[in-house]
N, C-alpha and C positions, 0 to 999 in steps of 0.2 A: 708622458707622465706629467701631471700638473705639479708645479712648484709653488709652494706657499711662500709669498714674500712678506717678511716682517715689516711693520710700519715703523716710522722713524721719529716720532715725537712723543711727548708724554700727555697728550690730550686725552682725557677720559670721557667716554660716552656712556650715558645711562640708557639701558635698554629695558623697556617694560615688557614682561612676558605675561601671557594670558593662558594659564593652565586652568582647566575646570577644577572647581572646588578649592582653588588656591587664591590667596590674595596676590595682587600684582607685586612682584619682587623686582629688585634692581640688579642688573648686571653691569659691571664696569669693564670697558674695553680700553686697555692701555695701548697706545699706538706703538709701543715697543713690544708688548707681549699681552695677548688677550687672556685675562683671567676672570672667568665668570664668578660672581660672588654668591650666586644662589647655591645654598648647601644642598647636596644631593639627597640628604636625609629629609629635606622639606618637600620633596616630590614623592608622589605615590610611585610604587615600584614599577608599574607598567610604563611610566613616563620617563624614568631615569635614563635608560639607554637611548631613548629617542631624543632627549635633551642633549646628550652628547653628540648625536648626529646633527642636530640643529646648530650646535656650537661649531662643529667643523664646517658646516655649510656656510656659516658667516665668514670663515677664513677663505672658503672657495669664492665667496662674493668678492673679497679683496683680490684674489688671484685673477679673476676674469674681468671684473668690472672696471671701466674707465668712464670718465665724464663723456656725456653725449650718447651713451649706449641706450638701446631699447631692451627692456628686461621683461621676460615672462614671469608673472607672479603666481606661483603655484598654490595649490590647496592642501590643507593638512596642518597639524599642530606644529611640526618643525618649520614648515613654510611660513606660518604666521610669525614665528620668532624672527626668521630671516627678513621678512617684510618690515617689521618694526626696526630692526637693525639698519636696514637700508634707509629708512626714513630718518633715522638719527644722523647718518652720514651726510644726507642731503641738508639737514637743518644746520649742521655745524660747518658746512661748506667744504667737506672732504670730497664730495662728488657734486657735479653740476650738470644740468641739462639732461638728467635721466628721465626716460619715459617708461612707465610701467604698463604692461598689458595684462589686465586681470583675467584669471581663468573662470571667474564666476562673479555674480553680484555680491556675494558675501565677501569675497576677497577684495573686490573694488571698494567696499565700505571700509575694510581694514586698512587698505592702502591710502585712502583719503584721510583717515584719521592719523596715519603715520606721516602725512605730508608729501606723498609721492605723486607727482603729476601723472595723469592717466590718459590713455588713448584706447579706444575700442579696436579690437583686432579686425583687420581687413585682409583679404586674400593676398594683397601685395605687400603686406607688412613684413619687414625683415627684422628678426629678433636675434640679438647677439648672445643672450644668456638667459636661461630659465632654470628654476628649481621647483621641485614638486615632491610631495609624499606619494608613496604607492601602497596599495593594499598587499601586494605580493610580488616577488621578483623571481624570475627563472635563473637558476645558477648557470653560469657560462655565457648565455646569450645576453643577459641583463634585460630581457624582455619583461614587461611588467603588466599588471592588471590594476586599473583604477576604477572607481565608481561603485564599489561593492556597498550595498545597504545604505545608501544615502537617501533619507526620506524626503528631503526638500526637492520639490519638483523644479524649482528655479535653477538648481545646480546641474545643468545638463553637461554631460561629459563631452559633448560635441565641441564646444568652444575650448575646453581644457585640452582635448586631444589635438586639435588643430594647432594650438600654440606650441605644445611640446614637440609635435612632429616637425615644425619648421625652424625651431631654434638651432642656432649654430653650436652652442655649448650647453649641454643639459646635465644637471645634477639631480639624481633621484635618491631619496632617503627612505630607508627601511630599517626595521629591527631584524636581528639575526633570525628569529623564528619566521620571518616573512621571506627569507631567502631560501628557496627550495630547489632541490635537484629536479623533483617532479612536482609541478604546481597542483594544488588541490583546491576544491571549493568551486565557487560560482564565477561566471563571467557575465557582466551586464551587457545587454544588447538592446539598443534603441530601435523600435519599429514603428511604422505608421499605425496609429491607433485605430483607424478604420478597418484595416485588414490584418490586425494583429494575430488573429487566430490562424489564418492561413500560413502566415510566416512562422508562427510557433510550431505548427505541425511540420513544416518543412525542416526547421531546425531539429525537431525531435527525431525525424526520420534520418537526418544526417548523423546524429550521435546516438542512435538507438542502442540501448543496452549500456551506454556509458554516461548518460546525463538525463536529467529531468528538466523540463522547461516550465517555469512558473512566472505568471505575470505579477509584477510587484504592486502591492497595495499602497495607498497613501495613508491608511490607518488600519488598525485592527490586525487580525491574524492573516498570514499569507496562505494562499492556496493556489492551485494551478491557474485559476481564472482571475486572480487579483481581488477576490471578494467583492463586496458591494461598492467599494470605493477604490478602484484601481488608480494608480498614480499616473498622472498625465503631466509631462514636462511643459515648460513654457513654449517649447518648439512644437507641441502637439503630438509628442510621441509617448507610447507606452514603453515601459522598461521590462524586458524579459530577463529573468535571472536563469541562465543556463547552468544548472547545478550538477557538476560532474561527480559521479559516484565512484569513480576510479581516478588515480593520478593522471594528469595530462602530460603525455610524453613530450609534446612540442607545442609551445604557445603560437609560434609563427604559422604552423600548419593549421591550427584552429582558426587563427585570424584570416588566413587565405580562404578557408571554407566558408566562414561567415561573410566575407566580402563578396562571395559568389552568389549570395542570395539576394534577389531583387528587393525584397521587403525590408532588408536591414539598412537602417540609416547610419548607424555607427555602433561600435562595440568598445569595450573597455580595455582591449589589448593594445599596448604600445610597443612597437618594435623599432625603436629609435637607435640609430648608430651614427656617430659615436655617442657614448653616454658614460658619465661617471657615476658610479654607485657608492653611496656612503652607507655602510652597514654597521649599525650599532650593536655591539656584543657586550656581554657582561665583563669581559676582560679588556675592552678597548674598541677601537674602530678599525674596520677593514675598508680600504678605498680601492675600488676596482675600476679600471679603465680598459675596456676591451679585454685583452689577454693579460693585462698587467695587474698585479695585486700588491698593495702595500698596507702596512699597519701603522697606526699612530696612537 
C-alpha cells in the first residue's frame, strides 16, 4: 500500500493547468498540505472527477519520485497536469536530475514547455515511475485499454505501451464510469498497412459474432475499410478498431489472442502488474493496488 508523505515547508508552487475551453488557472501547492485553488465549479462536469484524480496523482508523484529518477510521462488530461506539476518541482529545486521519457511527440512538447529534461525511450531504458490516463480499466485485474479514437497519426500507442510495460511503478488514472467489471467497446490494433486486410480478416475470424473490425480513417466517416483516407501512423501502420458488440469477459485473454496473430504489430491492451489505479468518483477517489482498495 503506497503511503503519501506530507511535505515539510511552506513553499508554494503555481501549477498551470490546460483544460479545453478554460483559461489557464493557478493551483497552489503548500509543502505542508496540497490545496488546489481551482474551484470545481469552474470546470465542466466531465472534467471535475478527472481533476481530482490528477490532483491525487500529484501526491503519488511525491510518494514515488526522488531526484535522479527516470519518469515515464503519460498521455491524457490528468497526465498533462502531472507533467506541469513535475516541471514546477524541478524549477524550484525540489527535484533534481529527473529525466522524462515522453509517450508521444505531443507529450514531449508539453514536457519541454514545463522544463523537464527529456530522453527518447530505448529498449535498455530503466524507468522508475510512470503515470498515464486510460480509456477503460477492467475491474479486479486493473488491465486497461489505451488509444481509443485518437485521430493523430503521430501518436502511436507502440511507444506509449513500451514505456508503461517496463516501468517499475505505474499509476493509471480513470473516471468511475471507465472502471468496468466487463469491458465494452473497441480495442485499437496496429497492423502492417500493406497486408492490413489479411490481418483484419484473421482478427474477424477470431472474434466472429462478438466483434466488428473497422480500419480507422484519418478524416471523414468511419467504415470497415477506413474510407478514402485511412489513418497511417508515423510507424507506417494502419489502426484497426476491433469493436466488441458484447462485453469482453477477460482483457488478458483477448491480448493473448491478438499477440498470436503475425500481422499484429501492437494493440491497446496493457496488462501491467503491479499497478496503482486512481479512480475518480463523484464521492471521492478509490485507490487500488492489486488486491488492496482504499478511499481518499
